[in-house]
N, C-alpha and C positions, 0 to 999 in steps of 0.2 A: 687838418684843413684850416685855412686862414680866411678871415673876412676883414675888409678894411674899407672905410669910407674914403672916397676920392673927391677932393674939392676941385670941381671941373674948371672953375675960373683960374685957380692957381696952377692947375695942370697946363691950361692953355698959355698962361704967362711963361711957364718954364719952356714949353715947346717953342714959343716965340723967341726966348733967349738963346735957343739952340738951333733956331731955324728948321725945326722939324714940323712937317705938315701932316704926316701920317700918324693917326692915333695908335695903331697897332705897333708901329716902330717906336713911338714915344713911350708906350707902356713897357715894352721890352727893355729899352734903354734906361728907363727910370728904375725899374725893378733890379736890373743888373748893377747899376751904379750905386743904388742905396744898400742892396743886401748881398751883392756878390754871389757866392755859391749857395747861400741860404735862400735866394729868391724863389718864390713858389713856381713850380713848373709841373704840370701845365697850370694856366690861369685863365680867367675870364673877367672882362670888365663889362658890367651891365649899366647902361646909361638910359634911365627912364626919360621919356620925352619931356622937354622943357624943365628938367630938374637941375638943381645946382650941385647936387651930390651924385656921384656914380658909386657903384658897389663893386669891389674887387673880390673875387673868390680865387682860391688856389690851393693846390696840394703841394706839400713839401715836408722836409725833415725838421724844419725849425718851427718852434712855437712862437706865440706873440711876444713873450719876453725876449727870446733870442733875436727876433727881428727888430724889436724896439732898441735893443742894445746895439745891434749892428747899424741901424739907421741913425742913431745918436752920433756914432763915430764917423760915419762915411757920407751921409747925405748932406747936400748943401742946403742953405736956408730956403730956396725956392722949392726944392723937393720936399722938404719937411712940411711946408705949407700945403703942398699937393696931397701928400699922404701923411697926416699928423700921426706920430707914433702911438699916442693915446687912443687912436681910433682903430688900431689893429687888434683884432680878437682872434682866438684860435680854439680848436677842440681836437682831441685825439680821434682818429678814425678807428673802427674796430680792428683789433689785432688779428682776429680770425673771421673768415667768412664761411657760410655754409652752402654747400652744393645743392642746387635745386630751388634756391630762394629766388622768387621774382622780384625785380627792383625796377622802379621807374627811373627815368633819367631825362635830362635835357642837355643838348651839346650844340655849341656853335662850331660848325665844321667847314672845311674847304674841300668840297667834293671833287677832287681833281685826280687824275691819273697820269703818271709819267710814262711816256711812250717814245719809241724810236719811230721815224717815218715809215709809212707803209703804203701798200698799193691802193688803199681806199682814199688816198690824198690827205690823210691825217699827218700833220707835220710832227717832227720831233719836239720833245719838251713836255711841259706840264699842260694838260688839257682838261676842260670841264667834262665830267663823266657824261653829262647829258648831251653835250656837243659831239662827243665821240659816237654816241649811239645814233644821233640824229644824221651824221654823215654816212652811216651805213645803210640808210634808207632813202628812197626818193622823197623829194620835198613834199611835205604835207602828209606823209604816210608813216610817221613815226608811231609804232604800236603802243608805246608807254608814254606817260606824261613825265614831267621833271621829278615830281614827288616820287613816283614809283622807281625811277632810275636811282635817285639818291637813297632811298631806302635800301635798294639792292646793294648800292656801293657801301653803305654803312654795314650791312650784314656781312659782306665779304671782308671788310676791314676787321670786324670783331672775330670772324672765323680765322683770319690770318694770324691775329695776335693771340687768340685763345683766351679762355677764362669766362666767356659769357656768350650766349646765343641770343640774337635778336628775335623779337616777336613781331614780324612784319605787319600783322593784322591790327596791332595796338601801337603802331609807330606812324607818325605824320610829320610833314614839313610844315612848320608854323610860320616861317618867314623865309623870304629869299630876296637877294639883291645881288647885282654885280658891283664889285667894289675895285677901285683903283688903288694899288699898294705901291709903296716905295720903302723897301726894307734896308737899303744901303744908301749912304750919303751920295748925292749926285748921280745915282743910278736912274735908269729909265723906269717910269711907272709901268706896272704890269696890271692887267685887269683879269679878275677871276670871280668864281662864284663864292657867295657867302650864304650858308643856309643854317637855320636853327631847327634841329630835329628834336622831337619829343616822343617818348615811347617807353617800351617795357622791354627788359631783357632778363634772361635767366642765367644765374651763375652756374657754370659748369665745372670750373676748376678753381677752388678758393685761392690758391697761391698765385695762379696766373691772373685771376681777377684783381688781386692786390696790385700786381705789376701793371695791369692795364690802367687802373685808376692813376697810378704814379706817372705813367707814360702819356696817357691820352690816346686819342684816335686820329688818324689822318696826318696830313702834312701841316706845316706852319704853326706847330704847337708852341714854339718859342714866341709867337706873336699873338697869342690870345685865342688860338683855335684848339679844339680837341678835348677840352676838359669835360668829363662826365659829372655833371651836377645830379646827385642822386635825389630821389623823391619817392613817395609811396607809389606802388604799382597800381595801374588801373585794373579794374575787375571786369 
């Protein structure tokens, strides 16, 4: 696991030099250009309100020393000022996990589902999981709220990947917004949901859980979504 301070003013200077307006796309490009195949994946950038420093977390096969060496070789001066090599820290994650252990987590996710068009009028492509449910019921008669739908979406994602089972009663949506994103140069902006989920899960398969952490959950993982930040489980 790596942690690095990100100087937000310098990051925005670099974004301006590259004419990048989307923060998620900027972090994807910055990490790829600085560290190549050693870049942490998945990752998450946390930006406290009114702060000058953001905090980057990520999982990867490279420790701080390897990232510092790669950055010294490949990063340009503006990139170095955005993520100073000396500010990169790392720690090894456990080599083995134990089945049955309860672990707390927080994850920034994109709760979307890819679908083909169907009879309910849901168009093909990527759709907000809550919007899909809403279109299946008359207006104003949705049986579940957004939080319940996203908890169910997350539970299904974990079941599909294996390694951990979600505890829905100890999981909540702590923030939500709709976000406009542009992941490719000169492409059209797309709008979608961004939710931060916080809760508890139980490790069911140690090897699969290690792979789950390394992969992340959901879509858009290359752009700062899906990292499971672990924390003590709630009681």
